[in-house]
Residue frames as qw, qx, qy, qz and C-alpha x, y, z in Angstrom:
[[0.397, 0.070, -0.549, -0.733, -2.71, 14.88, -9.19],
 [0.778, -0.088, 0.259, -0.566, -6.03, 13.14, -8.54],
 [0.959, 0.173, -0.179, -0.137, -5.63, 9.38, -8.42],
 [0.409, 0.581, -0.628, 0.317, -2.05, 9.34, -7.16],
 [0.780, -0.340, -0.479, 0.216, -0.79, 7.15, -4.33],
 [0.015, 0.774, -0.190, 0.604, -0.27, 9.68, -1.52],
 [0.402, -0.531, 0.584, -0.465, -0.06, 7.60, 1.70],
 [0.657, 0.048, -0.748, -0.082, 0.28, 4.05, 2.89],
 [0.525, -0.498, 0.371, -0.582, -0.97, 2.46, 6.11],
 [0.393, 0.089, -0.909, 0.104, -0.23, -0.73, 8.00],
 [0.697, -0.432, 0.047, -0.570, -3.09, -2.09, 10.06],
 [0.525, 0.223, -0.786, 0.239, -1.68, -4.41, 12.69],
 [0.701, -0.600, -0.336, -0.188, -2.79, -5.99, 15.96],
 [0.736, -0.521, -0.045, 0.430, 0.65, -5.45, 17.55],
 [0.319, 0.931, -0.049, 0.168, 2.10, -2.07, 16.63],
 [0.401, -0.787, 0.464, 0.063, 5.11, -2.42, 18.92],
 [0.744, -0.103, 0.615, 0.239, 6.16, -5.73, 17.39],
 [0.629, 0.667, 0.333, 0.221, 5.48, -4.44, 13.86],
 [0.024, 0.981, -0.193, -0.001, 7.57, -1.34, 14.53],
 [0.517, -0.583, 0.602, 0.175, 10.55, -3.49, 15.55],
 [0.766, 0.225, 0.568, 0.200, 10.10, -5.79, 12.55],
 [0.523, 0.796, 0.215, 0.217, 10.07, -3.06, 9.91],
 [0.184, -0.919, 0.340, 0.076, 12.92, -1.26, 11.58],
 [0.624, -0.356, 0.655, 0.234, 15.00, -4.39, 11.15],
 [0.663, 0.362, 0.603, 0.258, 13.86, -5.06, 7.56],
 [0.368, 0.810, 0.296, 0.346, 13.42, -1.60, 5.98],
 [0.471, 0.077, -0.211, 0.853, 15.24, 0.73, 8.39],
 [0.221, -0.684, -0.270, -0.641, 12.21, 2.77, 9.43],
 [0.092, -0.077, -0.685, 0.719, 11.50, 4.23, 12.84],
 [0.277, -0.594, -0.653, -0.381, 7.96, 4.54, 14.15],
 [0.059, 0.131, -0.385, 0.912, 6.86, 7.48, 16.27],
 [0.525, -0.230, 0.001, -0.819, 3.86, 7.94, 18.54],
 [0.734, -0.171, -0.622, -0.214, 1.43, 5.44, 20.01],
 [0.357, 0.001, -0.747, 0.561, 1.49, 3.81, 23.39],
 [0.172, -0.548, -0.696, 0.430, -0.38, 5.11, 26.42],
 [0.009, 0.485, 0.069, -0.872, -0.47, 8.69, 25.03],
 [0.089, 0.108, 0.745, 0.653, -2.15, 7.63, 21.80],
 [0.453, 0.113, 0.151, -0.871, -5.73, 8.21, 22.99],
 [0.778, 0.177, 0.438, -0.415, -8.71, 6.24, 21.71],
 [0.857, 0.515, 0.000, 0.020, -7.03, 5.51, 18.36],
 [0.604, -0.551, 0.413, 0.403, -3.41, 4.33, 18.38],
 [0.692, 0.699, 0.114, 0.144, -2.04, 5.77, 15.15],
 [0.602, -0.558, 0.275, 0.501, 1.70, 5.99, 14.58],
 [0.403, 0.869, -0.185, -0.220, 3.95, 7.74, 12.06],
 [0.901, 0.015, 0.246, 0.357, 6.44, 5.70, 10.02],
 [0.023, 0.946, -0.226, -0.233, 9.59, 7.74, 9.41],
 [0.854, 0.433, -0.131, 0.256, 12.37, 7.12, 6.92],
 [0.727, -0.318, -0.076, 0.604, 16.03, 7.47, 7.82],
 [0.311, 0.306, 0.156, 0.886, 16.13, 10.80, 5.90],
 [0.056, 0.222, 0.442, -0.868, 13.40, 12.17, 8.19],
 [0.415, 0.019, -0.368, -0.832, 10.61, 11.94, 5.63],
 [0.699, -0.005, 0.451, -0.555, 7.33, 10.07, 5.94],
 [0.065, 0.139, -0.938, -0.312, 6.83, 6.50, 4.79],
 [0.481, -0.363, -0.643, -0.472, 3.24, 6.18, 5.95],
 [0.467, -0.445, 0.346, -0.681, 1.23, 5.40, 9.03],
 [0.325, -0.005, -0.938, 0.117, 0.53, 2.47, 11.35],
 [0.608, -0.372, -0.029, -0.701, -2.91, 1.80, 12.83],
 [0.018, -0.146, 0.930, -0.336, -2.94, -0.43, 15.89],
 [0.520, -0.285, -0.614, -0.521, -6.05, -2.58, 15.53],
 [0.389, -0.296, 0.536, -0.688, -8.17, -2.58, 18.65],
 [0.231, 0.097, 0.957, -0.150, -10.11, -5.60, 19.88],
 [0.472, 0.571, 0.422, -0.523, -13.29, -3.95, 18.62],
 [0.381, 0.630, -0.430, -0.522, -11.82, -3.37, 15.14],
 [0.058, 0.255, -0.953, -0.151, -10.75, -7.01, 14.96],
 [0.344, 0.284, 0.821, -0.356, -14.15, -8.19, 16.16],
 [0.511, 0.673, 0.209, -0.492, -15.70, -6.24, 13.25],
 [0.867, 0.425, 0.237, 0.109, -13.46, -7.98, 10.70],
 [0.178, 0.915, -0.362, -0.024, -10.31, -5.85, 10.52],
 [0.963, -0.061, 0.099, 0.242, -7.23, -7.88, 9.65],
 [0.435, -0.595, 0.330, 0.590, -3.50, -7.16, 9.33],
 [0.621, 0.576, 0.414, 0.334, -2.86, -5.52, 5.96],
 [0.241, -0.326, 0.166, 0.899, -1.07, -2.77, 4.12],
 [0.341, 0.747, 0.570, 0.024, -3.44, -0.38, 2.31],
 [0.346, 0.136, 0.202, 0.906, -2.80, 2.53, -0.07],
 [0.132, 0.722, 0.368, -0.571, -4.44, 5.95, -0.04],
 [0.391, 0.395, 0.517, 0.651, -5.51, 7.42, -3.40],
 [0.036, -0.285, -0.120, 0.950, -5.89, 11.18, -3.82],
 [0.131, 0.638, 0.691, 0.313, -9.34, 12.49, -4.80],
 [0.087, 0.232, -0.010, 0.969, -10.31, 16.14, -5.22],
 [0.556, -0.261, 0.029, -0.788, -13.91, 15.62, -4.01],
 [0.070, -0.133, 0.957, -0.247, -14.30, 12.81, -1.50],
 [0.538, 0.285, 0.533, -0.587, -18.11, 12.88, -1.41],
 [0.654, 0.531, -0.243, -0.481, -18.32, 12.65, -5.18],
 [0.283, 0.418, -0.862, -0.052, -15.75, 9.80, -5.21],
 [0.275, 0.006, 0.879, -0.389, -17.72, 7.82, -2.64],
 [0.644, 0.423, 0.263, -0.581, -20.89, 8.28, -4.65],
 [0.558, 0.547, -0.520, -0.343, -19.11, 7.03, -7.78],
 [0.071, 0.293, -0.946, 0.122, -17.71, 3.97, -6.02],
 [0.400, 0.166, 0.767, -0.474, -21.03, 2.96, -4.53],
 [0.631, 0.491, -0.009, -0.600, -22.86, 3.59, -7.81],
 [0.545, 0.463, -0.660, -0.230, -20.67, 0.93, -9.41],
 [0.899, -0.177, -0.383, -0.117, -21.24, -1.63, -6.67],
 [0.434, 0.282, -0.592, 0.618, -18.44, -0.72, -4.27],
 [0.564, -0.682, -0.466, -0.008, -18.98, -0.24, -0.55],
 [0.041, -0.767, 0.332, -0.547, -17.99, 2.30, 2.06],
 [0.748, -0.141, -0.595, 0.257, -16.08, 0.36, 4.73],
 [0.405, -0.422, -0.392, 0.710, -15.21, 3.35, 6.91],
 [0.154, 0.905, 0.387, 0.091, -17.22, 6.57, 6.74],
 [0.349, 0.729, -0.093, 0.581, -15.70, 9.99, 6.18],
 [0.609, -0.574, -0.259, 0.482, -13.31, 11.18, 8.88],
 [0.181, 0.934, -0.017, 0.307, -12.42, 14.85, 9.16],
 [0.789, -0.335, -0.080, 0.509, -8.73, 15.11, 10.15],
 [0.158, -0.842, 0.131, 0.499, -6.31, 18.04, 10.36],
 [0.282, -0.354, 0.676, 0.581, -4.49, 16.54, 7.34],
 [0.306, 0.092, -0.593, -0.739, -7.62, 16.06, 5.24],
 [0.774, 0.023, 0.232, -0.589, -10.80, 14.06, 4.72],
 [0.104, 0.295, -0.936, -0.163, -10.50, 10.28, 4.42],
 [0.838, -0.008, 0.234, -0.493, -12.72, 7.24, 3.95],
 [0.209, -0.274, 0.916, 0.203, -12.09, 3.57, 3.30],
 [0.753, 0.302, -0.034, -0.583, -13.95, 1.79, 0.53],
 [0.604, -0.036, 0.767, 0.211, -14.08, -1.57, -1.13],
 [0.231, 0.346, -0.477, -0.774, -13.93, -1.13, -4.89],
 [0.796, 0.142, -0.083, -0.583, -16.49, -2.99, -7.04],
 [0.742, 0.233, -0.628, 0.006, -14.19, -6.05, -7.03],
 [0.800, -0.551, -0.235, -0.016, -14.00, -6.02, -3.23],
 [0.672, 0.172, -0.262, 0.671, -10.49, -4.55, -2.90],
 [0.345, -0.855, -0.290, 0.256, -10.11, -2.22, 0.11],
 [0.484, 0.297, 0.036, 0.822, -8.47, 1.16, -0.43],
 [0.164, -0.662, -0.357, 0.638, -8.50, 4.55, 1.28],
 [0.304, 0.689, 0.329, 0.569, -9.61, 7.70, -0.53],
 [0.425, -0.574, -0.253, 0.652, -8.30, 11.04, 0.69],
 [0.242, 0.859, 0.137, 0.430, -8.68, 14.73, -0.05],
 [0.652, -0.223, -0.307, 0.656, -5.56, 16.06, 1.68],
 [0.094, -0.991, -0.085, -0.031, -5.04, 19.44, 3.32],
 [0.651, 0.448, -0.279, 0.545, -1.48, 20.72, 2.61],
 [0.544, -0.439, -0.373, 0.611, 0.57, 21.93, 5.57],
 [0.003, 0.960, 0.181, -0.213, 0.28, 25.66, 6.30],
 [0.066, -0.834, 0.393, 0.382, 2.58, 27.61, 3.99],
 [0.217, -0.281, 0.859, 0.370, 3.13, 24.55, 1.79],
 [0.662, 0.407, 0.256, -0.575, 0.09, 24.67, -0.45],
 [0.674, 0.555, -0.400, -0.279, 2.00, 23.10, -3.33],
 [0.335, -0.455, 0.817, -0.113, 3.51, 20.30, -1.26],
 [0.791, 0.198, -0.451, -0.363, 3.46, 16.81, -2.84],
 [0.870, -0.359, 0.313, -0.122, 3.56, 13.43, -1.21],
 [0.374, 0.628, -0.677, -0.083, 6.81, 11.48, -1.68],
 [0.697, -0.278, 0.609, -0.258, 5.82, 8.19, -0.03],
 [0.881, 0.325, 0.332, 0.086, 5.97, 6.58, -3.49],
 [0.115, 0.797, -0.477, -0.351, 9.12, 6.60, -5.59],
 [0.943, 0.304, -0.112, -0.076, 10.20, 4.14, -8.30],
 [0.663, 0.484, -0.413, 0.395, 13.86, 4.52, -7.27],
 [0.105, -0.640, 0.461, -0.605, 14.27, 5.87, -3.72],
 [0.443, -0.036, -0.862, 0.245, 14.90, 3.49, -0.82],
 [0.039, -0.227, -0.716, 0.659, 12.56, 3.11, 2.16],
 [0.465, 0.268, 0.048, -0.842, 9.58, 4.14, 0.02],
 [0.746, 0.336, 0.560, -0.134, 6.98, 2.12, -1.81],
 [0.082, -0.452, 0.591, 0.662, 8.50, 1.48, -5.23],
 [0.250, -0.032, -0.807, -0.534, 5.69, -0.56, -6.80],
 [0.537, 0.079, 0.446, -0.712, 1.91, -0.92, -6.33],
 [0.225, 0.102, -0.889, -0.385, 0.47, -4.23, -7.51],
 [0.632, 0.036, 0.364, -0.683, -3.14, -5.42, -7.59],
 [0.036, -0.019, -0.973, -0.225, -4.14, -9.02, -8.21],
 [0.481, 0.083, 0.097, -0.868, -7.77, -8.59, -9.22],
 [0.490, 0.182, 0.839, -0.152, -10.57, -11.15, -9.31],
 [0.536, 0.710, 0.451, 0.067, -11.78, -9.33, -12.45],
 [0.509, -0.227, 0.214, 0.802, -8.83, -7.73, -14.19],
 [0.172, 0.416, 0.475, 0.756, -10.67, -6.00, -17.00],
 [0.296, -0.826, -0.442, -0.186, -13.26, -4.56, -14.61],
 [0.555, -0.652, -0.100, 0.506, -10.55, -3.28, -12.28],
 [0.434, 0.017, 0.325, 0.840, -8.66, -1.68, -15.15],
 [0.007, -0.614, -0.494, -0.616, -11.78, 0.10, -16.36],
 [0.442, -0.808, -0.385, 0.058, -12.73, 1.26, -12.84],
 [0.538, -0.582, 0.014, 0.610, -9.37, 2.74, -11.93],
 [0.348, 0.176, 0.409, 0.825, -8.92, 4.26, -15.37],
 [0.095, -0.708, -0.526, -0.462, -12.31, 5.93, -15.18],
 [0.443, -0.859, -0.245, -0.076, -12.06, 7.34, -11.67],
 [0.602, -0.697, 0.162, 0.355, -8.32, 7.70, -10.90],
 [0.334, 0.864, -0.302, -0.225, -6.71, 8.41, -14.26],
 [0.617, -0.334, 0.678, 0.221, -4.79, 5.12, -14.46],
 [0.605, 0.603, -0.341, -0.392, -3.48, 4.27, -17.92],
 [0.813, -0.149, 0.557, 0.074, -2.63, 0.80, -19.17],
 [0.416, 0.776, -0.316, -0.354, -0.24, 1.30, -22.06],
 [0.394, 0.451, -0.799, -0.055, 1.81, -1.90, -21.89],
 [0.867, -0.291, 0.235, -0.328, 1.37, -5.42, -20.72],
 [0.069, 0.496, -0.865, -0.032, 3.55, -8.52, -20.27],
 [0.851, -0.052, -0.359, -0.379, 2.05, -11.92, -21.11],
 [0.315, -0.477, 0.757, -0.317, 2.47, -14.50, -18.30],
 [0.206, 0.040, -0.958, -0.197, 1.17, -17.57, -20.12],
 [0.377, -0.455, -0.791, -0.160, -1.67, -19.34, -18.37],
 [0.280, -0.473, -0.509, 0.662, -1.59, -16.74, -15.55],
 [0.192, 0.892, 0.409, -0.004, -2.78, -14.04, -17.92],
 [0.430, 0.653, -0.006, 0.623, -1.36, -10.57, -18.57],
 [0.474, -0.500, -0.284, 0.666, 0.65, -8.33, -16.28],
 [0.225, 0.798, 0.357, 0.431, -0.74, -4.89, -17.09],
 [0.435, -0.059, -0.233, 0.868, 1.48, -1.93, -16.17],
 [0.094, -0.880, -0.453, 0.105, -0.12, 1.12, -14.57],
 [0.373, 0.215, 0.028, 0.902, 0.95, 4.61, -15.70],
 [0.183, -0.855, -0.477, 0.092, -0.27, 7.66, -13.84],
 [0.076, -0.977, 0.057, 0.191, 0.63, 11.31, -14.41],
 [0.490, 0.771, -0.405, 0.035, 3.48, 10.27, -16.72],
 [0.119, -0.548, 0.791, -0.247, 5.00, 7.79, -14.26],
 [0.699, -0.041, -0.692, -0.174, 4.89, 3.99, -14.04],
 [0.388, -0.512, 0.434, -0.632, 3.53, 3.25, -10.58],
 [0.517, -0.158, 0.794, -0.279, 2.72, -0.46, -10.62],
 [0.291, 0.104, -0.810, -0.498, 0.70, -3.12, -12.32],
 [0.741, -0.021, 0.347, -0.574, -2.49, -5.22, -12.29],
 [0.234, 0.215, -0.920, -0.231, -2.78, -8.93, -12.95],
 [0.732, -0.292, -0.421, -0.449, -5.44, -11.63, -12.53],
 [0.505, -0.484, 0.577, -0.422, -5.90, -13.07, -9.07],
 [0.788, 0.224, -0.539, -0.197, -4.65, -16.61, -9.65],
 [0.195, 0.298, -0.822, 0.445, -3.17, -17.57, -6.26],
 [0.571, -0.445, -0.656, -0.213, -5.59, -19.88, -4.38],
 [0.561, -0.589, -0.488, 0.316, -6.74, -18.44, -1.08],
 [0.362, -0.050, -0.080, 0.928, -5.13, -15.05, -1.56],
 [0.084, 0.777, 0.468, -0.413, -7.23, -12.04, -0.64],
 [0.420, 0.678, 0.298, 0.525, -7.78, -9.34, -3.28],
 [0.384, -0.839, -0.075, 0.379, -5.48, -6.64, -1.97],
 [0.385, 0.869, -0.269, 0.157, -2.99, -4.09, -3.22],
 [0.878, -0.249, -0.037, 0.406, 0.50, -5.51, -2.63],
 [0.041, 0.981, -0.187, 0.032, 3.08, -2.84, -1.81],
 [0.877, 0.122, -0.120, 0.449, 6.78, -3.33, -2.57],
 [0.316, -0.930, 0.108, 0.155, 9.25, -1.42, -0.43],
 [0.664, 0.640, -0.292, 0.254, 12.61, -0.53, -1.99],
 [0.721, -0.636, 0.216, 0.171, 15.72, -1.73, -0.12],
 [0.115, 0.794, -0.551, -0.229, 19.44, -1.62, -1.01],
 [0.135, 0.304, -0.940, -0.080, 19.85, -5.41, -0.81],
 [0.799, -0.131, -0.235, -0.538, 17.04, -7.90, -1.31],
 [0.716, 0.073, -0.663, 0.207, 19.32, -10.67, -0.01],
 [0.173, 0.125, -0.595, 0.775, 19.95, -8.79, 3.24],
 [0.492, -0.144, 0.121, -0.850, 16.29, -7.86, 3.63],
 [0.807, -0.061, -0.510, -0.292, 15.22, -11.47, 3.08],
 [0.549, 0.032, -0.700, 0.456, 17.55, -12.56, 5.87],
 [0.090, -0.134, 0.399, -0.903, 16.20, -9.78, 8.11],
 [0.673, -0.159, -0.221, -0.688, 12.62, -10.85, 7.44],
 [0.812, -0.086, -0.576, -0.023, 13.37, -14.43, 8.48],
 [0.417, 0.083, -0.607, 0.671, 15.49, -13.42, 11.51],
 [0.194, -0.111, 0.287, -0.931, 12.74, -11.06, 12.74],
 [0.353, 0.208, 0.818, -0.404, 9.98, -13.65, 12.57],
 [0.570, 0.459, -0.095, -0.675, 8.44, -12.93, 9.14],
 [0.737, 0.123, 0.661, 0.070, 7.73, -15.53, 6.48],
 [0.116, 0.464, -0.541, -0.692, 9.17, -15.40, 2.98],
 [0.752, 0.336, 0.475, -0.310, 6.59, -16.79, 0.53],
 [0.765, 0.574, 0.216, 0.196, 8.40, -16.18, -2.77],
 [0.359, 0.878, -0.213, 0.236, 11.82, -15.15, -3.98],
 [0.048, 0.649, -0.178, -0.738, 14.30, -13.71, -4.44],
 [0.613, 0.480, 0.592, 0.207, 13.09, -13.52, -8.02],
 [0.223, -0.247, 0.279, 0.901, 14.44, -11.29, -10.76],
 [0.398, 0.741, 0.480, -0.249, 11.97, -9.03, -12.56],
 [0.581, 0.648, 0.228, 0.436, 12.40, -7.18, -15.86],
 [0.021, 0.916, -0.221, 0.334, 15.30, -4.76, -15.48],
 [0.390, 0.426, -0.687, 0.442, 17.90, -5.03, -12.76],
 [0.469, -0.420, 0.389, -0.673, 15.57, -5.44, -9.77],
 [0.362, -0.071, -0.927, 0.067, 14.84, -8.47, -7.65],
 [0.541, -0.430, -0.001, -0.723, 11.80, -9.02, -5.45],
 [0.183, -0.063, -0.935, 0.296, 10.73, -11.01, -2.41],
 [0.535, -0.451, -0.268, -0.662, 7.13, -11.46, -1.25],
 [0.317, 0.019, -0.803, 0.505, 6.62, -12.01, 2.47],
 [0.466, -0.733, -0.366, -0.334, 4.35, -11.59, 5.45],
 [0.022, -0.577, 0.513, -0.635, 5.27, -9.84, 8.66],
 [0.129, 0.021, -0.923, 0.362, 4.89, -11.68, 12.02],
 [0.368, 0.261, 0.501, -0.738, 1.34, -10.33, 12.41],
 [0.524, 0.372, 0.765, 0.054, 0.27, -11.61, 8.97],
 [0.340, 0.837, 0.037, -0.426, 0.35, -8.50, 6.77],
 [0.801, 0.251, 0.364, 0.402, 1.66, -9.25, 3.28],
 [0.087, 0.918, -0.180, -0.344, 4.20, -7.00, 1.56],
 [0.861, 0.389, 0.045, 0.325, 6.99, -7.11, -1.01],
 [0.345, -0.756, 0.254, 0.496, 10.53, -5.83, -1.16],
 [0.725, 0.643, 0.142, 0.203, 12.30, -4.70, -4.30],
 [0.157, -0.902, 0.356, 0.185, 15.87, -3.71, -5.05],
 [0.430, 0.595, -0.678, -0.033, 19.26, -4.99, -6.11],
 [0.887, -0.129, -0.444, -0.004, 20.03, -8.61, -5.21],
 [0.274, -0.810, 0.411, -0.318, 22.96, -7.49, -3.06],
 [0.594, 0.240, -0.739, 0.207, 25.02, -9.83, -0.91]]
């Protein structure tokens, strides 16, 4: 359905090191890259069940010189990429990466009107699988993104923008005192994440992706042992889940979610 989260990408200056880190923390393997990658070193993140978890873009020196930084970014599905880009720019957003025509679809990177980067994509299903659906997001399955969270510099504007163009619904919220409201995102009948005000000093306005793991305690130890930095947690969230917020050794921020474990 239009507006769904259909892919995730890690932009990193050291794809080999990032591959080893996330293998230790999440259990993924990363395929491709290296000398055979060609002008763009793009790799495929694979779950232990053989499915896709997303992609990894090795940032070149030129990309870094033009402002690219380590980060995880989501892809949102659009049915008409050109129309979506026109709508974003009409509201004050910017095109950060022009349209690319790929075998898997048409993509572009934009900054929404609040300055948050996100990819837009009109996918091309694999031959013979015209009704195929992305499964990189799941609220319950391990090694997938289980929660998408946006800390926005203008919460009400972000809610209105994503509701208008991507079908996000905001049916419930959780008051957080002086920090404002935690507004849950529903899309196509499924709870996919939340938006909240950007209240952390110095934090960039980005989508924070939480990867589901069987044990948050074990994943926290793996993060620290593999050279990452734990910034927050473990912290229990409503329900039975616990979370940790961290950065990988290259500086990309992410979260983990799951049972506390041992």
